[in-house]
C-alpha positions in Angstrom: -43.8 77.5 -17.7 -43.7 73.6 -17.6 -45.4 71.2 -15.3 -44.0 67.7 -14.9 -46.9 64.4 -14.1 -44.5 61.7 -13.2 -46.1 58.1 -13.0 -45.9 57.6 -9.1 -45.6 54.6 -7.2 -48.3 54.1 -4.3 -45.8 52.6 -1.7 -43.7 55.3 -2.1 -46.5 57.8 -1.8 -48.2 56.3 1.0 -44.6 56.4 2.6 -44.0 59.8 2.4 -47.3 60.8 3.0 -47.4 59.1 6.1 -44.3 60.5 7.7 -45.4 63.6 6.5 -42.1 64.2 4.7 -41.6 68.1 3.0 -38.7 67.2 1.0 -38.7 63.9 -1.1 -36.4 62.2 -3.8 -38.2 60.9 -6.4 -36.7 58.4 -8.0 -36.3 56.3 -11.3 -34.3 53.5 -12.0 -33.1 54.3 -15.1 -29.8 56.8 -14.2 -31.1 59.1 -17.2 -30.7 62.8 -17.2 -34.0 64.4 -16.4 -34.4 68.1 -18.1 -38.3 68.7 -17.9 -38.6 71.2 -15.4 -36.5 74.1 -14.3 -35.6 74.9 -10.8 -38.9 76.0 -8.8 -41.6 74.3 -11.2 -44.5 72.3 -10.6 -43.6 67.8 -10.6 -46.9 66.2 -9.5 -47.7 62.9 -8.5 -50.1 60.6 -11.1 -50.7 57.8 -9.2 -51.2 54.2 -11.0 -54.5 52.7 -12.4 -54.5 50.4 -9.8 -54.4 53.2 -7.5 -57.3 55.1 -8.9 -54.8 56.7 -11.8 -55.4 60.3 -10.3 -53.3 63.2 -9.6 -52.6 63.3 -5.7 -50.0 65.4 -4.8 -46.5 66.9 -6.0 -43.4 69.3 -5.4 -41.5 71.8 -6.5 -38.4 70.2 -8.8 -35.2 71.7 -7.4 -32.7 69.9 -9.3 -31.9 66.4 -11.1 -28.9 64.4 -11.0 -27.6 60.9 -11.4 -26.2 59.0 -8.4 -25.9 55.6 -6.7 -28.2 54.2 -4.7 -26.4 54.4 -1.8 -25.1 58.4 -2.3 -29.4 58.2 -2.4 -29.7 56.9 0.7 -26.9 58.7 2.2 -28.3 62.0 1.3 -32.4 61.5 1.9 -32.5 58.5 4.3 -36.1 58.2 4.7 -37.3 60.9 2.0 -36.5 57.9 -0.4 -39.9 56.8 0.1 -38.6 53.6 2.5 -36.8 52.8 6.0 -33.7 51.3 5.4 -30.8 51.0 2.3 -31.7 47.6 2.0 -35.4 48.0 0.8 -34.3 51.0 -1.4 -32.4 49.0 -3.6 -35.0 46.2 -3.2 -37.1 49.5 -4.5 -35.6 50.1 -7.8 -34.4 46.6 -8.5 -38.0 45.6 -8.5 -37.9 48.4 -11.7 -34.8 47.2 -13.2 -35.0 44.9 -16.0 -30.8 44.1 -15.9 -31.8 41.1 -13.4 -29.0 39.6 -11.0 -29.2 40.8 -7.3 -29.5 44.4 -6.0 -26.4 46.6 -6.2 -26.0 49.7 -3.9 -23.5 51.3 -6.2 -25.9 51.2 -9.4 -27.1 55.0 -11.2 -30.4 55.9 -10.1 -32.1 59.1 -11.4 -32.6 61.1 -8.3 -35.4 64.3 -8.6 -35.3 66.0 -6.2 -38.5 68.2 -4.4 -39.1 70.3 -2.0 -42.5 71.8 -0.3 -43.9 68.6 -1.1 -48.2 68.3 -0.4 -50.3 65.5 -0.7 -54.0 66.1 -1.0 -56.7 64.4 1.1 -58.2 61.6 -1.6 -61.7 63.4 -1.9 -59.2 65.8 -3.7 -57.2 63.4 -5.8 -58.1 64.7 -9.7 -58.4 63.1 -13.0 -56.7 64.3 -15.8 -57.3 61.4 -18.3 -58.3 63.8 -20.8 -54.7 65.2 -21.7 -52.9 61.9 -20.4 -52.1 58.3 -22.5 -51.6 55.1 -20.6 -48.8 54.3 -22.8 -46.7 57.0 -20.9 -44.7 54.9 -19.0 -42.7 56.7 -16.8 -43.9 60.3 -17.2 -45.1 63.9 -18.9 -44.3 67.4 -19.4 -46.9 69.8 -20.1 -46.9 73.3 -21.6 -49.5 76.1 -22.4 -52.7 76.0 -21.8 -53.0 72.3 -20.4 -49.8 73.2 -17.6 -52.1 76.2 -16.7 -55.2 74.1 -16.2 -53.1 71.6 -14.0 -51.7 74.7 -11.5 -54.9 75.7 -11.3 -56.2 72.7 -10.2 -53.1 72.2 -7.5 -54.0 76.1 -6.3 -57.4 75.5 -5.8 -56.5 72.5 -3.3 -54.0 74.0 -1.9 -56.2 77.5 -1.1 -55.6 78.8 2.4 -52.1 76.7 3.0 -48.4 78.6 2.6 -46.8 76.3 -0.2 -47.7 78.1 -3.5 -48.1 79.6 -6.5 -45.8 83.4 -6.5 -47.5 86.2 -9.3 -46.8 85.0 -13.0 -44.8 86.9 -16.0 -46.7 84.8 -18.8 -48.3 87.4 -20.7 -49.1 86.1 -24.8 -48.9 82.2 -23.4 -51.9 81.4 -22.0 -55.3 82.9 -21.8 -55.5 86.2 -19.2 -58.3 84.1 -17.0 -54.9 81.8 -16.3 -52.4 83.8 -15.8 -51.0 83.9 -12.4 -49.9 80.4 -11.5 -46.1 80.3 -12.2 -43.8 78.5 -9.6 -41.4 80.4 -8.0 -38.3 79.5 -6.1 -37.7 82.0 -3.3 -40.5 80.6 -2.0 -39.4 76.8 -1.4 -36.4 76.3 0.5 -34.1 73.9 -0.2 -33.5 71.1 2.7 -30.7 68.8 3.7 -31.1 66.3 1.0 -31.4 68.5 -1.4 -28.0 70.6 0.0 -26.1 67.6 0.3 -26.9 66.7 -3.1 -25.9 69.8 -4.7 -23.1 70.4 -2.6 -21.5 66.9 -4.1 -22.6 67.7 -7.7 -20.9 71.4 -7.5 -17.7 69.3 -6.4 -17.5 66.9 -8.8 -18.3 64.7 -5.8 -14.6 65.2 -4.8 -13.1 66.6 -1.0 -12.2 70.1 -2.0 -9.1 69.6 0.3 -7.8 66.5 -0.8 -9.0 65.8 -4.4 -10.5 62.0 -2.7 -13.0 60.7 -5.4 -14.5 57.7 -2.7 -17.5 58.6 -2.5 -19.0 56.8 1.0 -16.3 58.9 2.7 -17.2 62.2 1.0 -20.0 64.3 3.5 -21.3 67.9 2.5 -20.2 70.2 5.1 -22.3 73.7 6.3 -19.6 76.2 6.6 -21.6 78.2 9.2 -23.3 75.8 10.9 -27.7 74.5 10.5 -27.6 75.0 14.1 -26.3 79.0 13.5 -28.9 79.4 10.8 -26.3 78.8 7.6 -28.2 78.2 5.2 -29.0 75.4 2.6 -26.5 77.1 0.4 -24.0 75.6 -2.0 -21.7 78.9 -1.2 -22.3 77.7 2.1 -21.4 74.3 1.4 -18.0 72.3 1.2 -17.7 68.6 0.1 -14.9 66.7 2.5 -13.3 63.6 3.6 -15.6 62.9 6.6 -12.3 62.9 8.7 -11.4 66.5 7.4 -15.4 67.4 7.8 -15.1 66.2 11.6 -12.0 68.8 11.7 -13.3 71.4 9.8 -16.5 70.8 12.6 -14.9 70.9 15.6 -12.3 74.4 14.2 -9.3 72.0 13.6 -9.4 73.4 10.0 -10.4 76.2 8.2 -10.8 77.7 4.9 -9.8 81.5 4.4 -10.9 84.0 2.0 -8.8 83.2 -0.6 -9.5 79.3 -0.2 -6.2 78.4 1.3 -6.5 75.4 4.1 -5.7 76.4 7.3 -4.8 73.2 10.1 -4.8 75.2 13.5 -1.7 74.3 15.6 -4.1 73.3 18.6 -4.2 69.6 16.7 -0.8 69.1 17.3 -1.4 70.6 21.3 -4.2 68.5 22.2 -3.4 65.3 19.9 0.3 65.6 19.7 -0.2 64.4 16.2 -1.8 65.9 12.9 0.7 64.9 10.7 -1.5 63.6 8.1 -3.1 67.0 7.7 -0.5 69.5 8.0 0.7 68.8 4.6 -2.5 70.5 3.6 -1.9 73.8 5.5 -1.2 76.7 2.5 -2.6 74.7 -0.1 -5.4 76.3 -2.4 -8.6 73.7 -2.1 -7.8 71.2 -4.6 -11.7 71.2 -6.3 -13.9 74.3 -6.2 -16.9 74.3 -8.0 -16.8 75.7 -12.2 -19.4 78.4 -11.5 -18.3 80.9 -8.8 -21.3 82.0 -7.3 -21.3 78.5 -5.8 -17.9 78.9 -4.0 -17.4 79.2 -0.5 -18.8 82.5 0.0 -16.6 85.2 2.0 -19.5 85.6 4.7 -19.5 82.5 5.4 -15.5 81.2 5.9 -15.3 84.8 7.6 -18.0 83.3 10.5 -16.3 80.0 10.4 -12.7 81.7 11.3 -14.1 83.7 13.8 -16.5 81.7 15.4 -15.0 78.3 15.3 -11.7 77.7 14.5 -8.9 77.1 17.2 -7.1 79.6 16.5 
């Protein structure tokens, strides 16, 4: 079990706490990869010394990726801790040492957290005994230190629905501190996490056309969220925005063998469709590398039976 403690910007934390955001993007301006946690492990917010320097909340790690500021805004919106894209660019640029004007196409590190929690001010706790003032961005804790941090969180969140699944840490921490492993099964991925995971799985290319111009790409649910479709990668597909609209309205679907089907209704209803019929019968141009992430048959069948205008 690992626990990561990240130095946290006060304005980011205060904005998200005021809006009670439960999924957030803990962005870092570096654009470097983040490999300190496994899915479901605990990420804690440590305020800077000027705001007390204590642990003020945290969340559960979903994934981390390198992406543009623009994509971070389109995926997470106000879950980035700001009101708009311009504020996000300005906030990130204040931390960059490269100078120049804010550029929404510059890459940042997005650390996606879910089931985020915010402590009351009276419950903030100090970790100065295991923290160095020379740490610039954050630190990973293991063993006894990690177990102690999780225990402190557990004490503050007792009585809530958020937290800790049974442990299997025998031999790694004292018996009195076993039982504090965080289980991902208890934590639902939100819309921002879904969009980002789908985009990464499809290498940020449209599944049908191979288009790689990021501003026109959107993560589509195969079984709609309104119909209780899950925020799971195998219930998602990355599509160009016009194809997303056609997919959601039933003029395009995907067969179980991952071939594209374009409905004759497209021509019947609009007297056109010449840009889309060439894709009919083609296999998807891009699919996730891992078969477990590819569109699941149950969701494809649902779309064909309930949405497609055959």
